[in-house]
C-alpha positions in Angstrom: -27.8 174.0 5.3 -31.6 174.1 6.9 -34.0 173.4 4.1 -37.1 176.0 4.0 -40.0 174.8 1.9 -41.1 178.6 1.5 -38.9 181.4 0.5 -40.1 184.9 0.6 -38.9 187.7 -1.6 -38.9 191.7 -0.4 -39.3 193.4 2.3 -42.2 195.8 2.2 -45.4 195.7 4.0 -46.8 192.6 2.2 -43.8 190.7 2.7 -43.6 191.4 6.3 -47.2 190.2 6.8 -46.8 187.1 4.6 -43.7 186.4 7.0 -45.7 186.9 9.8 -48.3 184.8 9.1 -46.2 182.3 8.8 -44.5 182.4 11.9 -47.7 182.4 13.9 -48.7 179.2 11.8 -45.0 177.7 12.6 -44.5 177.5 9.0 -40.8 177.6 8.4 -39.7 180.0 5.9 -36.3 182.2 4.8 -36.8 186.2 3.6 -34.5 187.7 1.5 -34.5 191.3 -0.1 -32.0 193.6 -2.1 -31.6 196.0 0.5 -30.6 193.5 3.6 -28.8 190.9 2.0 -25.6 190.5 0.0 -26.1 187.0 -1.2 -28.3 186.5 -4.3 -31.6 185.3 -4.0 -30.5 182.3 -5.7 -28.3 181.6 -3.1 -29.9 182.2 0.3 -33.2 180.3 -0.7 -31.7 177.5 -2.8 -33.1 175.0 -0.3 -36.5 176.6 -0.6 -38.8 174.7 -2.8 -41.2 177.4 -3.2 -40.6 181.1 -3.9 -42.9 184.0 -3.1 -42.6 187.2 -4.6 -43.9 189.8 -2.4 -42.7 192.5 -4.5 -44.1 195.5 -6.5 -46.6 194.4 -9.3 -44.4 196.1 -11.8 -41.3 194.6 -10.5 -41.8 191.2 -10.8 -41.6 190.3 -14.3 -37.9 192.4 -14.4 -36.8 190.6 -11.5 -37.8 187.3 -12.8 -35.5 188.1 -16.0 -32.7 189.1 -13.9 -33.3 185.6 -11.8 -33.9 183.4 -14.6 -32.6 180.5 -12.2 -36.0 180.9 -10.1 -38.1 179.2 -12.4 -36.8 176.2 -11.9 -38.7 176.6 -8.4 -42.5 176.9 -8.0 -43.6 180.6 -8.0 -45.8 182.7 -6.4 -47.3 185.8 -6.9 -50.0 188.1 -5.0 -50.7 190.4 -7.5 -54.6 191.1 -7.8 -54.3 192.2 -11.3 -51.6 190.4 -13.4 -51.1 187.2 -14.9 -47.7 186.1 -15.3 -46.2 183.0 -17.2 -44.9 180.2 -15.1 -46.0 182.3 -12.3 -49.3 181.0 -10.1 -51.0 184.2 -8.4 -53.0 183.9 -5.3 -54.2 187.5 -4.0 -54.8 188.4 -0.8 -58.2 190.1 -0.2 -57.2 192.4 2.7 -55.9 195.7 3.1 -52.2 195.5 4.5 -51.2 198.2 7.1 -47.8 198.9 9.1 -49.6 196.8 11.9 -49.4 193.4 12.2 -52.6 191.0 12.8 -53.5 188.3 14.8 -53.5 184.6 13.4 -57.5 184.8 13.7 -57.4 187.6 11.6 -54.7 186.5 8.9 -56.4 183.0 8.9 -60.2 185.0 7.8 -58.2 186.7 4.8 -59.8 185.1 1.5 -57.2 184.1 -1.4 -58.3 184.5 -4.8 -56.8 182.5 -7.7 -57.8 181.9 -11.3 -56.8 178.5 -13.8 -53.4 177.7 -12.0 -51.6 174.5 -12.2 -52.4 173.9 -8.5 -54.7 175.3 -5.9 -53.9 177.6 -3.2 -54.4 174.5 -0.9 -51.6 172.6 -2.4 -49.2 175.3 -2.2 -50.5 176.1 1.5 -51.2 172.8 2.6 -51.2 174.0 6.1 -53.4 177.1 5.6 -57.1 177.1 6.2 -57.9 180.4 4.4 -61.1 180.6 2.1 -60.1 180.1 -1.1 -61.6 180.9 -4.5 -61.5 181.3 -8.1 -62.5 183.1 -10.8 -61.8 183.3 -14.9 -58.4 184.7 -16.3 -60.0 187.6 -18.2 -62.2 188.7 -15.1 -58.8 189.2 -13.1 -58.8 193.0 -14.1 -62.0 193.4 -13.3 -61.6 191.8 -10.0 -59.0 194.1 -9.0 -60.5 197.3 -10.4 -63.5 196.7 -8.3 -61.1 196.2 -5.0 -59.3 199.5 -5.6 -62.9 201.1 -6.1 -64.0 199.4 -2.7 -60.7 200.2 -0.7 -58.7 202.8 -2.2 -61.4 204.9 -3.1 -63.3 204.9 0.1 -60.1 205.5 1.6 -59.5 208.9 -0.3 -62.8 209.4 0.8 -62.6 209.5 4.1 -59.0 210.6 4.2 -60.7 214.1 2.7 -63.8 213.8 5.5 -61.0 213.7 8.5 -58.4 216.2 6.8 -61.4 219.2 6.4 -63.3 218.4 10.4 -59.8 219.0 11.5 -58.7 221.9 9.4 -61.7 223.8 8.2 -64.2 222.5 11.4 -61.8 222.2 13.9 -63.4 218.7 14.9 -60.9 215.8 15.9 -61.2 213.0 13.6 -62.8 210.9 16.9 -66.1 212.4 16.5 -66.4 210.6 13.1 -65.2 207.3 14.5 -69.0 206.2 15.5 -70.4 207.2 12.0 -67.8 205.7 10.3 -68.4 202.3 12.3 -72.1 202.6 11.7 -71.7 202.7 8.1 -69.4 199.8 7.8 -72.0 197.7 10.4 -74.8 198.7 8.0 -73.2 197.7 4.9 -72.3 194.0 6.5 -75.9 193.8 7.7 -77.9 194.9 4.3 -75.3 196.5 1.6 -78.1 196.9 -0.7 -80.1 198.8 1.4 -77.4 200.7 3.9 -77.5 204.0 1.7 -78.9 206.9 3.8 -79.1 210.7 3.4 -80.1 213.3 0.5 -78.8 210.9 -2.2 -81.0 208.2 -1.2 -84.1 210.6 -0.3 -83.1 212.4 -4.2 -83.4 215.8 -1.8 -82.3 218.4 -4.6 -82.2 220.8 -2.6 -79.9 219.5 0.4 -77.7 218.4 -2.6 -77.2 221.5 -4.0 -76.4 223.2 -0.9 -73.5 220.8 -0.2 -72.2 221.2 -3.3 -72.1 225.1 -3.0 -70.5 224.5 0.2 -67.6 222.4 -0.7 -64.3 224.5 -1.4 -62.9 222.6 -4.4 -64.4 222.5 -8.2 -62.7 218.9 -8.1 -64.9 217.9 -5.0 -68.1 219.4 -6.4 -67.5 217.3 -9.3 -66.9 214.1 -7.3 -70.2 214.8 -5.4 -72.1 215.5 -8.6 -70.7 212.2 -10.0 -71.5 210.1 -7.4 -75.4 211.4 -7.1 -75.1 210.6 -11.0 -73.6 206.9 -10.6 -76.2 206.3 -7.7 -79.0 207.5 -9.8 -78.4 205.7 -13.2 -77.0 202.5 -12.0 -78.0 201.2 -8.3 -81.0 203.0 -7.4 
């Protein structure tokens, strides 16, 4: 049987990206998933010394209870929030879509760890990704900030794209230059990148904005962002 250093468990978005990255780097690996393999992970991955648990955060602990023999190997998870006994965690600070990335994009991804038995470079000596560590008790805060920056902004843009199309009959392409410039401003000087009525504290315009929104919930969200900016960021 051919020996592999890495075994990847899972077949979702993260597992697909990890497998593709290792392939681009010429790193041998083998994959196992419940839906695609009749053999057990212990059997298929028995030649692997390192097991990459690229499955849902909520499933990791239960999965290891069902497959305790895997604990004889070096186990890695990629959760940004969880600290799991006897499993090292290296969180990729990136959002993963259904489209695979280039080698250059994968190499730019920072991995964040805590106090682990080994470093990221011990486990992945052939990868050159930036690697940083935080304290164990900072992990929940770290992941909360990731969710705020990534998930919250995506929800806001989904709302805007939807209403531009359904309420204003404007295609999403109208918004792309605006969105790209916002990102560019944040990259260049995030502390001074805010523009518009909230930055100017233009209460008249803000009042008109809130009145125009067709949902009590979105009216509340607008008011909360205005309040948060004035109390914590101005």
